[in-house]
Each structure stands twice: as structure tokens, then as C-alpha cells.
C-alpha angles and dihedrals in degrees: 000000000000120000119204115256114248115253113252113259121239089223131047116260115269087226092059095036111037096191097045094092090051091049093051091050093049091049092051093049092048092051089049093050090051093052093048097041117117129202113276110255117198119201091242127127126189134200137182125208128186130171145174118211127194105210128195109208090010091178095056093235124168100212117075090220088065097046110125129182125210150134126275119197124201135181130178138176120199132187117195134190123197116199118185112220104177133339107307095004125096137166116226121200122186138181123188143176124204142184127198131180146157112221093208095043106037094175088078095065119124143168123215136188127175152156130231132186127187147157126238124202120194111195102208140345129293136033094295097060114112117248126210122190138174131189143176126202147180124208132185115218123198113185137180087238100068093210089064092059116109149084127306121208118195142177134182145178119204130188122187134176134180113215100183141349087283109028129066135154138195138195124203137186118187141173131204135187122183112202093200129184092239127039100241089065094042095103131162125188143147130216140203119199141158137197137203118200130194123188105215090190139321089298110033127060128183124200130184119190137178133182150150135231123209125191136028129357135168123242135177138227137182119247096256095049092044093052090053092047092052091047091054091242092132091048134325091242091054091048093050094046097043091054090061101048131083117264142151142179106262104159085227097154101010142338112313095010116151129218115206137178121228136165125238146103131292123197118194140171134184142189121206134187114194119186116196116233102198125321099306107030135071133176108213117202111198139181119191133182123196129189118187134182126185125212096276095049100262109151132216127188129190134177120195132190115191134190113190143169126213122189129181115205 
């Protein structure tokens, strides 16, 4: 009697190859993992901002004879990571890189790059729960004017609350210290500001804001005006004060122009209309007015009109 020959196996016998069974099992698990694998999704969001600003008295000069108008251009890319810790508490980490320039006054070009980290507390559930956040940051600044190079340390506390489907408000207090290469740019100040936002509809958003700055700021003057200020020809108080502050000739807005650091207060307000272009893009249109007075009563006025674009990827 003939018996049919056994068909050859596709795999070696486990009795002759002890590890064959394990290899088959591992291969099966690996193929299953490949089939079920999904793309890796990191909790990182990114956004890009760019703007062009027409500025009256772009140099922040006190004398009308030194008032210059011009365009300032800014661009910034930011990557953010939100990490929930417990219910209602998250850690936010951000990295950004920026570029700013004035086409008419190229000496004021600068690159920046920095890191920020903060904590956000949400007190309750839903869109109407108030949110409190705090953050600290460090930014490197590399400018065409070497004295403006340095590190910028910042801190902020921010409180926001939505009151209805259309209305929301926020209040912010922040602090900034520029550890600059040269003393005229080594400014330190703090600000308090608030905003009120109204959603006109699903596309248009209107925001009003007002705030004040207290501390140091830089200003600029042409050589003729600066010589008169140091000599006390504008007023004895100005001559006395300006001979004690930090200043240097930087050619910032022309040959012989001076950059100087003073202490005072700046009050500002703005109105912004931001239409949405799709789900992730908006085009904010903003007017801002700033009125600044230093410690001896010298006044600086600036008006700014800005057109920007904000896109979230």
C-alpha cells in the first residue's frame, strides 16, 4: 500500500529548529504592528505672523524738526507645545524666531530668537471659565547696531474671561529687561494693559486696548537738536538731566543721529479690526496712538497704522 508523501512545509520543523516558532510569532506581531501603526502626532502647533506698519515719528523724537515717517516690517514664526498636567492646569512651551527692519532706515534691522515657558490655569469647564496664565522668557537679539545686541528677559501674568458668545476681556501685566551691549539700549520697564474684544460675527472681530508703560525707553535725536539739549538751550532742566543719562551716536536715522535712554511713562491705546480668511488665517488692521513723557517733561507722540497677517498651521 502506498501512502501519499507529505507536502513540504513552508517553515522548518520546530523539532529540528528550536527557535523557528519564536521567529514566526515575532514576525506575525511585527507585521500586525505595522498594519495598525498610525503617524506620530506631536502636540505642537505653529503659527506665522507678518506685518507692515506706517509710523509717524518712527524715531520717537521729541522735536518736530526731527519727526520722521516710515515703514517698519516684522515677521515671526512660533512653535508651541501644550502639555496638560492635571485637570485645568497645563504647561505651555514656545520657541520663536523673528525679523524686523525699516526699509528707509536699515540701521534698525534686527533678528531675534527665544524661548518661553509658562503655566495656564483654567478655573472651571467650558468656554466661559476664566483663564490665568504666567510665563517667563529669554530672547537673543542680534541687531545691525552692535550696541543693541544682547539678551532680553521677560515675564508676564495674563487673565482672560469670556462673558458671552460675543464679548471677552483680558488684563495683562508684564516686565522686560534688555541686557544690551551698550548702555543706551539697556532698558527695563513694566506694563499694564487690558483689552475688550467683540465678535461682530463669525468672520469679523473688533478689539479695543489700552495700557501704560513705566520705566526706561530709548529715543532718538538729530545732531543739532541733541547739541542744544546738552547745552541747556531747550531748558535748564533738560540740559541738567540729559548730561546724566546714557547716550551714543548711532546714526540710527541719519548721519550723526543720537540714541539715548530716559525714564518716564508711556500711555497707549489701539483699535483693531480682524477679518478671518478661512479657518486658520486672519488679517488684522490696527491703529495705535502712543503718548510718552520722560521725567523732565519732554513729550513724544507716535501714531501707527498696521496691516498684518496671522496664519496657524
